N, C-alpha and C positions, 0 to 999 in steps of 0.2 A: 504494500500500500504506500503510495507516495505521500509526502507531507501535505499535499493539497487536498487529498481525499479524506473525507470523514468516514469513520466506521459506520457500517449499516446497523441500524437499531431496529429491533423487532418491538412491536407494541402489542400488548394483550391486556385484557381486562379479566379480573377474577370476579365471578358471580357467586356469591355465597348461597348456601342452602336456604337461608332464611328469607331470601328475596323471592317474591312472587311476581309473575308477569300476567297481565291480562292477555287475552287473545290478540288484541290489537297491538299491545306493546311487544309481544313475542314476534308478530309479523314485522314490526318495525326493526327490532333488534336483529332479525335474520335477513332483512331486506327481501322478504317473501310476500307473496300475495296471500290474502285470506283463503283463497281456493286451494293454494298449495298446502298450507298448514292444515286446513280442514281435511284434506285428503290423507295427510299423515295421521291425523287423529282417527279417521274412519278406518284406516288400515291397522291401527293399534300401535303404530310407531311412537306416537306421543300420547300420553295419558293425562288429560286434564282432570281437575276437580271441578264439578259443576254440571248443571243439566244441559245447557246449550251454549253456543258460542258467546253469547252476551254475558254469561255467568262463568265461563271457563277461567280457571286460574292454573298456572303452570309453575312448578318449582324452578328455582334458578338453574338447577342442574340440567333442565330440559333444553336450555339454550344451546349447549354444546351438541346434544343429540340431534336437535332440529337442524343445526348447521351442517352436521355430518350427513344427515339424511338428504338434505337438499343438494349437497355437493356430490353425493353418490348418484343421485338422480340426474343431475346436470352433467357432470364430468364423465361418468361411465355409462350414461344413458340407461340406467336401470329402471325397471318399472317398480311400482310400490311394493308388491310382494317380495321382489328381489332385495329392495332396500331394507325391508323388515327382516329378511333372512340374514343379510350381511350384518345388520346391527345386532341381532341376536347372537350371531357367531362372535362378533367383537366383544359383546358382554361376557360370553362364556370364556373367551381368552383372558379377559381381565380377571374374571373369577378364579380361573386356574392359576394365573400368575400370582394372585394374592395368596392362594393356598400354598403354593410353592415357597413364597417368601416367608410364610409362617412356620414352615417345617424346619426343624433344627438340622444342621449339617451333619 
């Protein structure tokens, strides 16, 4: 890196578990349409609390899952059942890694 170049910086935001999103807020945070997120809810990829879209509330942890789902759909051109399957497999991998980390050497 030359002296004139500045280092690249990554930016990220941490969303705590205590934070809740409304349906509209989650759409805005994901830069997704209401139709896209409603389809993810219908497929079971996202699980809101509440009876209908006007009442839905999402835990802060759902933000990452929604973004990954949208990226899988867009970048890999996966349909919704495939997105759900991939996300379930990723959840299983995370669970298995956590189990391995807890086991003594």
